[in-house]
C-alpha positions as CSV (number, residue, x, y, z in Angstrom):
1,M,17.0,234.4,29.5
2,S,17.2,237.4,32.1
3,G,17.1,239.9,29.2
4,S,20.4,241.7,30.5
5,A,23.3,242.2,28.1
6,P,26.8,241.3,28.9
7,P,28.8,244.4,30.5
8,G,29.9,246.9,27.9
9,D,27.3,245.9,25.4
10,V,24.5,248.2,24.4
11,P,21.1,246.5,24.4
12,G,19.4,246.1,21.1
13,Q,22.6,246.2,19.0
14,A,24.3,243.3,17.5
15,H,27.2,241.8,19.1
16,R,30.2,240.8,16.6
17,Q,32.8,238.2,17.6
18,N,36.0,236.9,16.0
19,V,36.1,239.6,13.6
20,Q,39.6,239.3,11.6
21,P,41.0,242.5,10.1
22,T,41.8,242.3,6.4
23,S,44.2,244.3,4.5
24,M,42.0,244.2,1.4
25,S,39.9,247.3,0.6
26,G,37.4,248.1,-2.0
27,W,40.0,248.5,-4.6
28,V,40.5,244.7,-4.9
29,G,37.6,245.2,-7.6
30,W,40.3,247.0,-9.9
31,I,42.6,244.0,-9.7
32,A,39.9,241.8,-10.8
33,F,39.0,244.1,-13.6
34,A,42.7,244.3,-14.6
35,G,42.6,240.3,-14.6
36,V,39.5,240.3,-16.7
37,M,40.9,242.7,-19.2
38,M,44.1,240.9,-19.4
39,L,42.2,237.9,-20.4
40,M,40.3,240.0,-23.1
41,V,43.1,241.8,-24.4
42,G,45.1,238.5,-24.5
43,M,42.1,237.0,-26.5
44,F,41.8,239.9,-29.0
45,H,45.7,239.5,-29.6
46,V,45.3,235.9,-30.3
47,I,42.2,236.7,-33.0
48,E,44.4,239.4,-34.6
49,G,47.4,237.0,-34.9
50,L,45.2,234.2,-36.4
51,L,43.8,236.4,-38.7
52,A,47.2,237.8,-39.8
53,L,48.5,234.2,-40.3
54,F,45.4,232.7,-42.2
55,R,43.4,235.8,-43.5
56,E,45.8,238.7,-44.2
57,E,43.4,240.1,-46.6
58,Y,41.0,241.1,-44.0
59,Y,43.5,244.0,-42.9
60,V,43.2,247.3,-44.4
61,V,46.8,247.7,-45.5
62,G,49.5,245.2,-47.1
63,N,52.2,244.5,-45.0
64,K,54.2,247.3,-46.7
65,G,51.7,249.7,-45.4
66,L,52.4,249.0,-41.7
67,T,54.3,251.0,-39.4
68,V,56.9,248.2,-39.0
69,H,57.5,246.5,-42.2
70,V,57.5,243.0,-41.6
71,D,55.5,240.1,-43.2
72,W,52.0,239.2,-42.0
73,S,53.3,235.8,-40.5
74,T,55.8,237.8,-38.2
75,W,52.8,240.1,-36.8
76,G,50.6,237.0,-36.6
77,W,53.0,235.1,-34.4
78,T,53.8,238.0,-32.4
79,H,50.1,238.7,-31.7
80,L,49.5,235.0,-31.0
81,L,52.2,234.5,-28.7
82,G,51.9,237.6,-26.9
83,G,48.1,237.1,-26.6
84,I,48.9,233.7,-24.9
85,L,51.2,235.4,-22.4
86,I,49.0,238.2,-21.7
87,M,46.2,235.6,-20.7
88,F,48.4,233.9,-18.4
89,A,49.4,236.8,-16.6
90,G,45.7,237.5,-16.3
91,I,45.2,234.4,-14.7
92,G,48.1,235.0,-12.4
93,L,46.4,238.3,-11.1
94,F,43.3,236.2,-9.9
95,A,45.7,234.3,-7.9
96,G,47.1,237.5,-6.3
97,K,50.6,236.8,-7.3
98,V,53.3,239.6,-7.1
99,W,54.9,238.3,-10.3
100,A,51.8,238.3,-12.1
101,R,51.5,242.0,-11.4
102,T,54.7,242.9,-12.8
103,V,54.6,240.8,-15.7
104,A,51.0,242.0,-16.4
105,V,52.3,245.9,-16.6
106,I,55.3,244.8,-18.6
107,L,53.1,243.0,-21.1
108,A,50.6,245.7,-21.2
109,V,53.3,248.3,-22.2
110,I,54.5,245.9,-24.8
111,S,50.9,245.2,-26.0
112,A,50.4,249.0,-26.4
113,V,53.7,249.4,-28.2
114,I,52.8,246.3,-30.6
115,S,49.2,247.9,-31.1
116,I,50.6,251.3,-32.3
117,G,53.0,249.4,-34.5
118,F,49.9,247.7,-35.9
119,M,47.7,250.8,-35.9
120,S,47.6,251.4,-39.6
121,A,46.2,248.0,-40.3
122,Y,43.1,248.8,-38.0
123,P,43.4,252.5,-36.7
124,I,40.3,252.6,-34.4
125,W,40.8,249.1,-33.2
126,G,44.5,249.8,-32.4
127,A,43.4,253.0,-30.6
128,I,41.0,250.7,-28.5
129,M,43.7,248.4,-27.7
130,V,46.0,250.8,-26.3
131,G,43.3,252.4,-24.0
132,L,42.8,249.1,-22.8
133,D,46.3,248.4,-21.8
134,V,46.5,252.0,-20.1
135,V,43.7,251.3,-18.1
136,I,45.1,247.8,-17.1
137,I,48.5,249.5,-16.3
138,W,46.8,252.1,-14.3
139,A,44.8,249.7,-12.2
140,L,47.9,247.5,-11.5
141,V,50.2,250.3,-10.6
142,V,47.8,252.2,-8.5
143,H,45.8,249.5,-6.8
144,G,48.3,246.4,-7.3
145,D,49.2,245.5,-3.7
146,E,45.5,245.0,-3.0
147,L,45.6,241.2,-3.8
148,K,49.3,240.7,-2.4
149,Q,50.3,237.1,-1.6
């Protein structure tokens, strides 16, 4: 308790010990955001798929008015299975897996294309889905290496 500081220390300033450098930056939040968005987009696709399978009268147009002329069952299963895959990729993003980033970008592109093909059923909702997919792709491509494992 002599009051003297160790050599090289400035009296009155905090002394940091055992500080480990990290390669993560503030952009890690964008990857977490992309993961949450993947979970949301996946859930939205699952809901769309279930509606197409069980309540096709919910949609604005009949299956003949869609951009891609297939029956509602095909659309329903496409959305349902795609949504489940998108949610799994979102979970993989939280684990920081490289494969999850790659799969997430590919699935977001496919999701955007499917949403464009489904846009005549619900135009505004389709545009929202495409916008979410673009934000996911941007976050993963620009900042994807922040959570590398």
